[in-house]
C-alpha positions in Angstrom: 16.5 11.4 16.6 13.9 11.5 19.5 12.7 15.1 19.0 12.8 14.7 15.1 10.4 11.8 15.9 7.8 13.2 18.1 7.7 16.3 15.4 6.9 14.1 12.7 4.4 12.1 15.1 2.7 15.6 15.5 2.9 16.7 12.0 0.5 13.6 11.6 -2.1 14.6 14.0 -3.6 16.8 11.4 -3.1 14.5 8.7 -5.4 11.9 9.8 -7.9 14.4 11.4 -8.0 15.7 7.9 -8.1 12.0 6.1 -11.0 10.9 8.0 -13.0 14.2 7.7 -12.5 13.6 4.0 -13.2 10.3 3.6 -16.4 11.1 6.1 -17.4 13.5 3.7 -17.5 11.2 0.9 -19.2 8.5 2.4 -21.6 10.8 3.5 -22.3 12.8 0.3 -22.3 8.9 -1.4 -26.1 8.4 -3.2 -28.3 5.3 -2.1 -29.9 4.8 1.6 -27.7 2.8 3.9 -30.2 1.1 5.6 -32.1 0.5 2.1 -28.7 -1.2 1.3 -28.5 -3.2 4.7 -32.0 -5.0 4.2 -31.9 -5.3 0.4 -35.1 -6.1 -1.3 -37.0 -6.7 2.3 -39.4 -3.6 3.1 -38.2 -1.7 6.5 -40.9 0.1 8.9 -40.5 3.7 10.2 -39.8 2.1 13.7 -37.1 0.0 12.6 -35.8 2.6 10.2 -35.6 5.1 13.4 -34.2 2.6 15.7 -31.6 1.7 13.4 -30.6 5.6 12.5 -30.1 6.1 15.6 -28.1 3.5 16.6 -25.9 4.1 14.1 -25.7 8.1 14.6 -27.3 8.1 10.9 -30.1 10.9 12.5 -27.6 13.3 13.3 -25.6 15.9 10.8 -22.7 15.0 8.9 -20.2 16.8 11.9 -22.1 15.5 14.6 -21.2 11.6 13.3 -17.2 12.9 12.5 -16.8 14.2 16.0 -18.8 11.3 17.7 -16.6 8.7 15.3 -13.1 10.9 16.3 -14.6 10.4 20.4 -14.7 7.1 20.0 -11.5 6.4 17.8 -9.4 8.0 21.0 -11.0 5.3 23.2 -10.1 2.3 20.9 -13.9 2.3 20.1 -14.0 2.4 16.2 -17.8 1.9 16.7 -19.8 -1.2 15.2 -20.6 -2.8 11.7 -23.8 -3.5 10.2 -23.6 -6.9 10.7 -23.0 -6.4 14.2 -19.4 -7.2 14.8 -17.0 -4.2 16.4 -15.2 -2.5 13.7 -11.8 -2.6 15.9 -12.3 -6.8 15.3 -13.1 -6.4 11.7 -10.0 -4.2 11.2 -7.5 -6.3 13.4 -8.8 -9.4 11.8 -8.1 -8.1 8.4 -4.9 -5.9 8.5 -2.4 -8.8 9.2 -3.8 -10.6 5.9 -3.3 -7.3 3.9 0.4 -6.2 5.6 1.7 -10.0 4.6 1.2 -9.5 1.4 1.8 -6.2 0.8 5.0 -6.8 2.5 5.4 -9.8 -0.3 4.9 -8.3 -2.5 7.5 -5.3 -1.6 9.8 -7.4 -1.0 9.7 -9.2 -4.5 9.8 -5.9 -6.2 12.4 -4.5 -4.4 14.5 -7.2 -4.8 13.8 -7.9 -8.8 13.4 -4.3 -9.9 16.6 -3.0 -8.1 19.0 -6.4 -9.1 17.3 -5.8 -12.6 17.6 -2.1 -13.1 21.3 -2.5 -11.5 22.3 -4.5 -14.3 20.5 -2.7 -16.3 22.2 1.1 -15.9 25.9 -0.3 -16.0 25.0 -1.6 -19.4 22.9 1.0 -20.8 22.4 1.0 -24.5 22.6 -2.7 -24.9 19.8 -5.8 -25.2 19.3 -6.1 -21.6 18.9 -2.7 -21.3 16.7 -2.7 -23.8 14.4 -5.2 -22.9 14.0 -3.8 -19.5 12.7 -1.0 -20.8 10.2 -2.7 -22.8 8.8 -5.3 -20.3 8.7 -2.3 -17.5 7.0 0.1 -20.0 4.4 -3.2 -20.7 3.5 -3.9 -17.4 3.4 -0.1 -16.5 0.5 0.2 -19.7 -1.8 -3.1 -19.0 -3.6 -2.4 -15.6 -3.2 -4.8 -13.0 -6.4 -6.6 -13.1 -5.9 -8.0 -16.4 -2.6 -9.7 -15.0 -4.1 -11.0 -12.0 -6.7 -12.7 -14.0 -3.8 -13.5 -16.4 -2.0 -15.2 -13.9 -4.8 -16.9 -12.0 -5.8 -18.6 -15.3 -2.1 -19.3 -16.6 -0.8 -20.2 -13.1 -4.0 -21.6 -11.3 -6.1 -23.2 -13.9 -4.1 -24.1 -16.9 -0.8 -25.2 -14.7 -2.3 -25.7 -11.1 0.9 -24.3 -9.5 -0.9 -21.6 -7.4 -4.7 -21.7 -5.7 -6.9 -20.0 -7.6 -8.6 -18.3 -4.5 -7.0 -17.8 -1.2 -10.2 -17.4 0.5 -9.9 -18.5 4.7 -6.0 -20.0 3.9 -3.9 -17.1 3.4 -0.6 -19.2 3.7 2.6 -17.8 2.0 1.8 -20.2 -0.6 -1.5 -19.2 -1.3 0.1 -15.6 -1.3 2.8 -15.7 -3.5 0.9 -15.5 -6.9 -1.0 -12.4 -5.9 1.6 -10.7 -4.1 3.7 -11.0 -7.6 0.8 -9.6 -9.2 0.4 -6.8 -6.4 4.4 -5.7 -7.2 4.1 -6.0 -10.5 3.2 -1.8 -11.4 5.9 -0.9 -8.9 8.3 -3.4 -10.2 8.6 -1.5 -13.4 9.0 1.7 -11.8 11.6 0.4 -9.2 13.6 -0.6 -12.4 13.5 2.4 -14.1 14.5 4.3 -11.2 17.2 2.5 -10.1 18.4 2.3 -14.0 18.2 6.0 -14.1 19.9 6.4 -10.7 22.4 4.0 -11.1 23.3 5.7 -14.5 23.7 9.4 -13.2 26.1 8.0 -10.5 28.0 6.2 -12.8 29.7 9.6 -14.1 29.6 11.1 -10.9 32.5 13.4 -9.1 32.7 10.8 -6.1 32.7 7.6 -8.5 35.6 9.0 -10.7 37.7 9.7 -7.3 37.1 5.8 -6.1 38.3 4.6 -10.1 41.1 6.6 -9.3 42.2 5.3 -6.1 42.3 1.9 -8.4 39.3 0.0 -6.7 37.8 -2.7 -8.3 34.8 -2.2 -10.4 33.0 -4.3 -8.3 33.8 -2.6 -5.1 33.0 0.8 -6.8 29.8 0.0 -8.1 28.7 -1.9 -5.1 30.0 0.7 -2.7 29.5 3.8 -4.4 27.2 3.5 -7.2 24.3 1.0 -5.9 24.4 2.5 -2.1 24.0 6.0 -3.7 21.7 5.1 -6.3 19.4 3.7 -3.4 18.8 6.9 -2.5 15.7 7.9 -4.6 14.5 4.0 -4.4 14.2 3.9 -1.1 12.0 6.8 -0.8 9.7 4.8 -3.5 9.5 2.0 -1.2 8.7 3.9 2.0 5.8 5.5 0.3 5.0 2.4 -1.6 3.8 0.0 1.1 0.8 2.1 2.1 0.7 2.5 -2.0 0.3 -1.3 -1.9 -2.4 -2.1 1.2 -4.3 0.4 -0.2 -3.8 -0.9 -3.8 -4.7 -4.3 -2.8 -8.5 -4.0 -3.3 -8.3 -5.3 -6.6 -5.9 -7.9 -6.1 -7.9 -9.4 -3.0 -11.0 -9.4 -5.4 -9.7 -11.3 -7.8 -8.2 -13.8 -5.6 -11.0 -13.8 -3.2 -8.4 -12.4 -0.3 -10.3 -11.7 3.1 -7.8 -8.4 3.5 -8.5 -4.9 4.6 -9.3 -4.0 0.8 -12.0 -6.0 0.6 -13.5 -5.3 4.2 -13.1 -1.2 2.4 -15.2 -2.3 -0.5 -17.8 -4.1 0.9 -17.8 -1.2 3.7 -18.4 1.5 0.8 -21.2 -0.7 -0.9 -22.9 -0.6 2.7 -22.3 3.3 3.5 -20.8 2.2 6.8 -18.7 5.3 7.6 -17.3 3.8 10.3 -15.5 1.3 9.3 -14.3 3.0 5.9 -13.0 5.7 7.8 -11.1 3.5 10.4 -9.7 1.4 7.8 -8.7 4.8 5.8 -6.7 5.7 9.2 -5.1 2.3 9.4 -3.6 3.1 6.1 -3.2 6.6 6.9 -0.9 5.5 9.7 1.3 3.3 7.7 2.0 6.3 5.5 3.4 8.3 8.2 5.4 5.4 10.2 6.6 4.3 7.1 7.7 8.3 6.0 9.4 8.7 9.4 11.3 5.2 8.9 12.6 6.2 5.4 13.5 9.5 6.9 15.8 7.3 9.4 17.2 5.2 6.7 18.6 8.0 4.8 21.4 8.6 7.3 22.5 4.5 7.0 22.5 5.4 2.8 24.4 8.4 2.7 27.0 9.8 5.7 26.3 13.4 4.8 22.9 13.1 6.2 22.5 13.3 10.0 19.9 14.1 12.7 21.1 15.9 15.9 
């Protein structure tokens, strides 16, 4: 197993390098002057402009800026933001909040999506199955920010069950409503994926063999149908953690959550290449780690899969 982990780690190197180069290119090509954005309406003298440009390597060519960033990143130095704070500290402060939000959303969507999809797959064509298809289609069709503002209005303003904004208090209670909003779209996809997979496995040879042996329907559904149906769902969930963290920028903006999405949004507006690239690097690493975890979980879900 360890050689497989090492091989996947080596495969992640060009992915990280390519993603940082791509994001650095997009930030570099962004219209506007980051120094002007930093000072706003205040006039900037040529001497101050040259000093800031030299401090943040803005006076150097694009490739040189990228290479200098990589050099610092290898030593743990991700640069300094325009506010004077080390980027590593900003990321370290914001990352746990977004990770907590994404994990909460992942658990909620996985539990509800798999349960609803499994039940709908067992009763395909009936009322529950049809209602779940309509609900999932509605959730997929409506933009996530609409659900965010709507649930904020209903549960935060009208009913008072949840905080309207999170702010600095990123507790479980305050993050529950944003996590539900963040996981809504993925919940719909998991429901549909589980439903389809369950329906296909109901007619599989191993399921018919289990029924022929005299096993009860509950045992067959739990051990043979559900377990094999979770293989494609596990693939989706593994990749979805990174997607949730990247997509949290909208949810964090609606609920004023000081997470990594808000950090990336502010850095993009200010043209802070080092901060944006650092955030993207963290996201890429999350994708790589989760893809490795998913591959290893396959061996638990499907006995035919083995890693030497």
